[in-house]
C-alpha positions in Angstrom: -56.9 22.1 9.5 -56.2 22.5 13.2 -58.6 24.8 14.9 -56.8 27.5 16.8 -57.9 28.5 20.3 -56.5 32.0 20.0 -56.7 34.7 17.3 -53.3 35.5 15.9 -54.8 37.7 13.2 -52.6 37.7 10.1 -50.7 34.7 11.4 -53.8 32.4 11.8 -53.4 30.3 8.7 -49.7 29.9 8.9 -49.8 28.9 12.6 -52.8 26.5 12.1 -51.0 24.8 9.2 -47.8 24.5 11.2 -49.6 23.0 14.3 -51.3 20.5 11.9 -47.8 19.3 10.7 -46.6 19.3 14.3 -49.5 17.1 15.5 -49.0 14.6 12.6 -45.3 14.3 13.2 -45.7 14.1 17.0 -48.3 11.3 16.7 -46.2 9.4 14.3 -43.2 9.7 16.7 -45.3 8.6 19.6 -46.6 5.5 17.8 -43.0 4.6 17.0 -42.1 5.0 20.7 -44.9 2.7 21.6 -43.6 0.1 19.2 -40.1 0.5 20.6 -41.3 0.0 24.2 -40.2 3.5 25.2 -43.5 4.7 26.6 -44.3 4.1 30.3 -48.1 4.7 30.4 -49.7 5.2 26.9 -52.8 7.2 28.1 -50.9 9.4 30.6 -48.0 10.1 28.2 -50.5 10.7 25.3 -52.4 13.3 27.4 -49.1 15.0 28.4 -48.1 15.1 24.7 -51.5 16.7 23.7 -51.2 19.2 26.5 -47.8 20.3 25.3 -48.9 20.8 21.7 -51.7 23.0 23.1 -49.1 24.6 25.3 -47.1 25.6 22.2 -50.1 27.5 20.8 -50.5 29.2 24.3 -46.7 30.0 24.2 -47.0 31.6 20.8 -50.1 33.6 21.8 -48.4 34.8 25.0 -45.6 36.2 22.9 -47.9 37.5 20.2 -49.6 39.7 22.9 -46.5 40.5 25.0 -43.8 40.8 22.3 -45.3 42.0 19.0 -42.0 43.7 18.0 -40.2 40.3 18.1 -43.0 38.0 17.2 -41.9 37.4 13.6 -38.6 36.1 14.9 -40.2 34.0 17.6 -42.7 32.3 15.1 -40.0 31.8 12.5 -37.5 30.3 15.0 -40.2 28.0 16.3 -41.5 26.8 12.9 -38.1 26.3 11.5 -36.7 24.4 14.4 -39.5 22.4 16.1 -41.2 19.9 13.8 -42.0 17.2 16.5 -42.8 17.0 20.2 -42.1 13.7 21.9 -42.1 12.3 25.4 -38.7 11.3 26.8 -38.1 7.6 26.6 -39.3 6.0 29.9 -35.6 5.2 30.9 -34.4 8.8 30.4 -36.8 10.8 32.6 -34.2 12.0 35.1 -34.0 15.3 33.1 -36.7 17.9 32.6 -36.6 18.2 28.9 -34.3 18.1 25.9 -34.1 19.7 22.5 -32.4 17.9 19.5 -31.9 20.6 17.0 -30.5 18.3 14.3 -33.8 16.4 14.4 -36.0 19.4 15.2 -37.5 17.6 18.2 -38.4 18.8 21.7 -38.6 16.0 24.3 -40.8 16.6 27.3 -40.9 14.8 30.6 -44.5 13.7 31.4 -43.6 12.4 34.9 -42.5 15.5 36.8 -43.6 15.8 40.4 -45.6 18.6 41.9 -43.6 21.4 43.5 -44.6 23.8 46.2 -46.1 26.1 43.6 -46.8 24.1 40.5 -48.4 20.9 39.6 -46.4 18.2 37.7 -48.4 19.0 34.6 -47.6 22.7 34.9 -43.9 21.9 35.4 -43.9 19.8 32.2 -45.3 22.9 30.4 -42.7 25.1 32.2 -39.9 23.1 30.7 -41.6 22.9 27.3 -41.6 26.7 27.3 -38.0 26.6 28.5 -36.9 24.5 25.5 -38.8 26.8 23.2 -37.0 29.8 24.8 -33.6 28.2 23.9 -34.7 27.9 20.3 -35.6 31.6 20.2 -32.3 32.7 21.8 -30.3 30.4 19.6 -30.0 33.2 16.9 -28.0 35.4 19.1 -26.1 32.6 20.7 -24.8 31.8 17.2 -23.5 35.4 17.0 -21.6 34.8 20.3 -19.8 31.9 18.6 -19.0 34.1 15.5 -17.6 36.8 17.8 -15.5 34.4 19.9 -14.0 32.8 16.8 -13.2 36.2 15.3 -11.4 37.3 18.5 -9.4 34.1 18.4 -8.4 34.6 14.8 -7.3 38.2 15.5 -5.2 37.1 18.5 -7.3 39.1 21.0 -8.6 36.1 23.0 -7.2 32.7 23.8 -9.4 29.7 23.1 -10.0 29.3 26.8 -11.1 32.9 27.3 -13.3 32.8 24.3 -15.0 29.6 25.6 -15.6 31.4 28.9 -17.4 34.3 27.0 -19.5 31.7 25.2 -20.3 30.0 28.6 -21.2 33.5 30.1 -23.8 34.1 27.4 -25.0 30.5 27.8 -25.7 31.4 31.4 -27.7 34.4 30.3 -29.5 32.0 27.8 -30.5 29.7 30.7 -31.6 32.5 33.0 -33.6 34.4 30.4 -35.3 31.3 29.1 -36.1 30.1 32.6 -37.5 33.5 33.6 -39.7 33.9 30.5 -40.9 30.3 31.0 -41.8 30.9 34.6 -43.7 34.1 33.7 -45.6 32.2 31.0 -46.6 29.2 33.0 -47.8 31.2 36.0 -49.9 33.4 33.8 -51.5 30.5 32.0 -52.0 28.7 35.3 -53.8 31.6 36.8 -51.4 31.7 39.7 -49.2 34.5 41.2 -45.6 33.9 40.7 -43.8 33.7 44.1 -41.4 36.4 45.2 -37.7 36.0 45.5 -36.8 33.8 48.4 -33.5 32.6 50.0 -32.3 29.1 49.1 -29.1 27.1 49.9 -27.3 24.7 47.8 -24.9 22.5 49.7 -22.3 22.8 47.1 -22.7 26.1 45.4 -21.4 29.4 46.9 -19.9 27.6 50.0 -23.5 26.9 51.1 -24.3 30.6 51.5 -27.9 31.6 50.7 -28.9 33.0 47.3 -32.2 34.5 46.2 -34.3 33.0 43.5 -37.9 32.4 42.4 -36.9 29.8 39.7 -38.2 26.3 39.7 -34.7 25.3 38.5 -31.4 27.1 37.7 -32.0 29.3 40.7 -28.3 29.8 41.3 -28.0 31.6 38.0 -30.8 34.2 38.7 -28.8 36.7 40.8 -25.8 36.7 38.4 -28.1 37.4 35.5 -29.7 40.3 37.4 -26.2 41.7 38.3 -25.3 41.8 34.6 -28.7 43.2 33.5 -28.0 46.4 35.6 -24.8 47.1 33.6 -27.0 47.9 30.6 -28.5 51.2 29.7 -32.2 51.4 30.4 -32.1 48.5 33.0 -29.5 49.7 35.5 -31.8 52.5 36.8 -34.4 49.7 37.8 -34.1 48.9 41.5 -36.6 46.0 41.5 -34.7 42.8 40.8 -37.7 41.1 39.2 -38.3 44.0 36.8 -34.6 44.2 35.9 -34.5 40.5 34.9 -37.8 40.8 33.0 -36.4 43.7 31.0 -33.3 41.6 30.2 -35.3 38.6 29.3 -37.5 40.6 27.0 -34.4 42.0 25.2 -33.1 38.5 24.8 -36.1 37.7 22.5 -34.4 39.8 19.8 -31.9 38.1 17.4 -29.8 41.2 17.9 -29.5 40.8 21.7 -25.8 40.0 21.7 -24.8 42.6 19.0 -26.6 45.3 20.9 -24.8 44.5 24.2 -21.5 44.4 22.3 -22.3 47.8 20.6 -23.2 49.4 23.9 -20.0 48.4 25.7 -17.9 49.3 22.7 -19.4 52.7 22.4 -18.9 53.3 26.1 -15.2 52.2 25.9 -15.8 49.4 28.5 -14.8 46.3 26.6 -12.2 45.2 29.2 -14.8 45.2 31.9 -17.3 43.4 29.6 -14.8 40.6 29.0 -14.1 40.3 32.7 -17.6 40.1 33.9 -18.8 37.7 31.1 -15.9 35.4 32.0 -17.0 35.3 35.6 -20.5 34.5 34.4 -19.1 31.7 32.4 -17.3 30.3 35.4 -20.6 30.4 37.3 -22.3 28.5 34.5 -19.6 25.9 34.7 -20.1 25.7 38.5 -23.8 25.2 38.0 -23.1 22.4 35.6 -20.6 20.8 38.0 -23.3 20.8 40.6 -25.1 18.1 38.6 -22.0 16.3 37.4 -21.3 17.8 34.0 -18.2 19.9 34.8 -15.1 19.7 37.0 -15.9 20.0 40.7 -13.2 22.7 41.2 -15.7 25.2 39.6 -18.1 24.5 42.5 -15.4 24.9 45.1 -14.6 28.4 43.7 -18.2 29.5 42.9 -18.4 31.8 45.9 -15.3 33.7 44.7 -16.7 34.0 41.1 -19.9 35.4 42.5 -18.2 38.0 44.7 -16.0 39.1 41.8 -18.9 39.4 39.5 -20.8 41.4 42.1 -17.8 43.8 42.4 -17.4 44.4 38.7 -21.0 44.7 37.9 -21.6 47.1 40.8 -18.9 49.4 39.3 -20.5 49.0 35.9 -24.1 49.7 36.9 -25.5 52.1 34.3 -28.3 54.5 35.2 -28.5 56.1 31.8 -31.2 55.8 29.2 -30.6 53.5 26.1 -29.0 54.9 23.0 -31.5 56.8 20.9 -30.6 54.7 17.8 -32.3 51.6 19.0 -29.4 49.9 20.6 -30.3 48.5 24.1 -34.0 48.6 23.2 -36.1 45.5 23.1 
């Protein structure tokens, strides 16, 4: 059986057994990729693959220590939805990583370049953790779909508006997974995560600067922070990084979406909720348009979307404590 590097206490046997299966599946997949001529450098790619399998144990241990209240969900989501880790085929390494849920495979890119703060190997691990984060968030993303479909059936939302709500929570999915992955990789690399800094994107926000400390998806960080402060227990936090960390931690719960919905419903603020989430959805589309996956018109209007989101979330900022029945808590 696989020898664990970390002590997960009551979870040790189940995690060791799971990683055993993961290693066997991943090695079999890698051998098939070699036979298919999909591997660029066998030794280099093999080492990256081994590093990411170790990375998965580190990721689980990080959450075991940091998020004990949601660890059952994290480990179950991971074990049920990740059975193989593979390297991206050599001709498909223009992306950072990919998850194929139907095949329960995460593909990693072993050829990422160094950034200002992280080595290429650390960035590969960053996006491995990012893909794992999507898998953890997927439980509440499914509830977004259920809610949107229900609203369409009841005639409360059009198909287009419901899709924007889904896109808005998809934006939160990207921002919270990226934020948690960044925190994870900096801690395990023994480095201090950089502070928020100003960046410009020649196409987003009419080239006006935005603040971020993400390796990627930086244009989504501020909108996520804006929304975070509309929630009880987060709105009183003035530090942007802490506010986003609190939101990202809450997003580890499979009940994340339902708790937000419950809070806005109980406060009688559903019209504002629909409005701000739709602006978030438009910003997600603008982000995707920036790398060619959406209509360019969303890019042209991205500054307007951001300003409107800023206005509505500023009005909705909530300085109150969370409800005492657990809603809004982690």
